[in-house]
C-alpha positions in Angstrom: -0.8 -22.3 20.7 0.9 -23.1 17.6 2.1 -19.5 17.4 3.4 -19.2 20.8 5.0 -22.2 20.0 6.5 -21.1 16.6 7.7 -17.5 18.9 9.6 -19.7 21.0 11.2 -21.5 18.5 12.0 -18.2 17.1 9.8 -18.6 13.6 7.0 -16.6 14.8 4.8 -14.5 12.3 2.0 -13.9 14.5 1.4 -10.0 14.0 0.7 -9.0 17.7 4.3 -11.0 18.3 5.5 -9.5 15.3 8.1 -6.7 17.6 9.9 -9.9 19.1 12.2 -9.9 15.4 14.3 -7.8 17.7 14.7 -9.7 20.2 15.2 -13.1 17.5 17.7 -11.3 15.4 19.9 -9.8 17.9 20.1 -13.2 19.9 20.9 -15.1 16.9 23.6 -12.1 15.9 25.1 -12.6 19.0 25.6 -16.4 18.4 26.8 -16.2 14.7 29.6 -13.3 16.3 30.4 -15.4 18.8 31.1 -18.9 15.7 32.8 -16.4 13.6 35.0 -15.1 16.4 35.8 -19.1 17.5 36.8 -19.6 14.2 39.2 -17.1 13.7 40.5 -17.5 17.0 40.9 -21.4 15.8 42.7 -20.3 12.5 44.4 -17.2 12.9 47.2 -17.8 15.2 49.1 -14.6 15.3 47.0 -11.9 17.9 47.9 -8.7 15.7 45.9 -9.9 13.2 42.8 -11.7 14.3 40.8 -8.0 15.1 41.6 -7.7 11.8 40.4 -11.0 10.1 37.1 -10.9 12.4 36.0 -7.4 11.1 37.0 -8.5 7.6 35.2 -11.7 7.5 31.9 -9.7 9.1 32.3 -6.8 6.4 32.2 -8.9 3.7 29.6 -11.0 5.0 27.0 -7.8 5.5 28.0 -6.6 1.8 26.8 -10.1 0.3 23.4 -9.8 2.5 23.3 -5.6 1.6 23.9 -7.0 -2.3 21.5 -9.7 -2.0 18.6 -8.1 -0.8 18.8 -4.6 -2.4 20.8 -6.2 -6.1 18.6 -9.5 -6.1 15.9 -9.0 -4.2 17.0 -12.5 -2.2 16.1 -11.9 1.2 15.4 -14.8 3.9 13.7 -13.7 6.8 15.9 -13.5 9.8 18.8 -14.2 8.0 19.8 -11.4 5.6 19.5 -8.9 9.0 21.2 -11.1 11.2 24.0 -11.1 9.0 23.8 -7.2 9.2 23.5 -7.0 12.8 25.9 -9.0 13.6 28.5 -6.0 11.4 26.5 -3.6 13.4 27.1 -5.3 17.1 30.6 -5.5 16.3 31.0 -1.7 15.4 29.7 -0.9 18.5 31.9 -3.3 20.2 35.1 -1.3 18.4 33.8 2.2 19.4 33.3 1.2 23.2 36.2 -1.9 24.1 38.5 -1.0 21.6 38.8 2.2 20.8 37.4 3.3 24.4 35.4 6.2 23.6 33.1 8.1 26.4 30.4 9.4 24.4 31.6 13.0 26.1 32.8 15.4 23.7 29.5 17.8 22.7 31.4 19.3 19.5 31.8 15.3 18.2 28.1 15.1 19.3 27.2 18.1 17.4 28.7 17.1 14.5 27.3 13.1 14.7 24.1 14.7 14.6 24.1 16.5 11.7 25.8 14.3 9.9 23.3 11.5 10.7 20.6 13.9 9.9 22.1 14.3 6.6 22.1 10.9 5.8 18.6 10.3 6.5 17.7 12.8 4.8 19.0 12.1 1.7 19.4 8.1 1.4 16.3 7.6 3.5 15.1 5.7 6.1 16.3 1.9 7.4 14.3 -0.9 7.7 16.6 -4.0 9.1 13.7 -6.0 10.1 13.9 -6.3 6.2 17.4 -5.8 5.4 16.3 -2.8 3.6 19.3 0.3 3.2 20.8 1.6 0.5 25.0 0.6 1.6 26.7 -1.2 4.4 29.3 2.2 3.9 25.8 4.6 4.6 24.2 2.2 7.4 27.8 2.2 9.4 28.5 5.8 9.2 24.6 6.7 10.4 24.6 4.3 12.9 28.0 5.1 14.4 26.9 8.7 14.3 24.0 8.2 15.8 25.0 6.0 18.6 27.5 8.8 19.5 24.4 11.2 20.0 22.2 8.6 22.2 25.1 7.6 24.4 26.2 11.3 24.9 22.6 12.8 25.8 22.0 9.5 27.9 25.4 10.4 29.9 24.0 13.6 30.5 20.6 12.6 31.9 21.2 9.5 33.8 21.3 10.9 37.1 18.0 12.9 36.8 14.4 11.7 36.8 14.2 11.2 33.3 17.4 9.2 33.2 15.7 7.0 36.0 12.8 6.4 34.2 14.5 5.6 31.2 16.2 3.0 32.5 12.9 1.7 34.5 12.2 1.1 30.9 15.3 -0.1 29.9 14.8 -3.0 32.0 11.6 -4.1 31.2 12.2 -3.2 27.5 11.7 -6.7 26.4 8.2 -6.7 27.9 7.5 -3.5 26.2 8.3 -4.7 23.1 6.2 -8.0 23.2 3.3 -6.0 24.6 3.1 -2.6 23.5 1.3 -3.6 20.0 -1.6 -4.6 22.5 -1.5 -1.7 24.2 -2.3 -0.1 20.7 -5.5 -2.4 20.6 -6.3 -1.4 23.7 -5.5 2.5 23.2 -8.2 2.2 20.6 -11.0 0.6 22.2 -10.2 3.3 24.9 -10.3 6.5 22.0 -13.4 4.4 20.5 -15.4 5.4 23.7 -15.3 8.4 23.1 -16.1 8.7 19.8 -12.6 8.9 17.9 -12.2 5.9 15.5 -9.3 4.7 14.4 -8.0 1.4 12.6 -8.1 -1.5 15.4 -6.3 -4.0 12.6 -3.4 -1.4 12.1 0.0 -3.4 12.9 1.4 0.0 14.0 -0.1 3.0 16.2 -2.8 4.2 14.0 -1.8 7.6 14.8 -2.0 8.7 11.1 -0.4 12.6 10.9 -1.5 13.9 14.0 1.2 14.1 16.9 -1.5 14.0 19.7 -2.5 10.6 18.8 1.5 10.0 18.4 2.1 10.9 22.0 -0.9 9.4 23.2 0.0 6.1 21.7 3.3 6.1 22.7 2.7 6.7 26.2 -0.2 4.6 26.7 1.6 1.7 24.9 4.6 1.8 27.7 2.7 2.6 30.3 0.5 -0.3 29.7 3.4 -3.0 29.5 5.0 -1.7 32.8 1.8 -1.7 34.7 1.0 -5.4 33.2 4.2 -6.4 34.4 4.1 -4.2 37.9 0.4 -6.6 38.2 2.0 -10.1 37.1 4.9 -10.1 39.1 2.8 -8.9 42.1 0.2 -11.8 41.6 2.9 -14.5 40.9 4.8 -13.6 44.4 1.3 -14.0 46.0 1.2 -17.0 44.6 4.9 -17.9 45.5 4.7 -16.6 48.9 1.4 -18.9 49.6 3.1 -22.3 47.9 5.8 -21.4 50.1 3.7 -21.2 53.6 1.9 -24.4 52.8 
């Protein structure tokens, strides 16, 4: 009960709810972005300068956050990475709302794919949870490139069966985020019944180097989360109907 209360107050550290950091951080980042935008609008009078000032402020904050983590090993959980998330959200806003990108150019998609791949193999991965990345410039370029690739293929499949399936996962992504760790545990218990022993205490999918296990945990965790929420909603509707009838 204590850990659930802390989670509701954006301070939970319980392992099963560990993935919920991705709820806390974007939420706080949107709040911070709104506050900074309000301050800039109040201070800067000329409309043509407001966007440049907001961009400069957010970029400077992101650079400071990166420097504190990588140079001084000073990271406040859910604070440093919230500042980074503010910058990334702002970059997405510029691409979609200011530049009006449609993410439909196949040549740009190919270039973006190779650029993102090159940065990944040279600079390594990004751990936004711990605010670990090489530098703001590399993070920004790779994020924009990856975003273009994802949006390009998303537009291609949005009316297909797999597109509808991914749309369903997207609508329930909050619940998948909150329940997939539990799905990993149940999946490991099921495997143990067939003599496949995995680390039940692992905080990630204990697939090791097995591609089959990776696919198994991925499908099981998503399917379990969606099935759980479908059953929960049906049970809730039954109680609501009984209460209304009474």
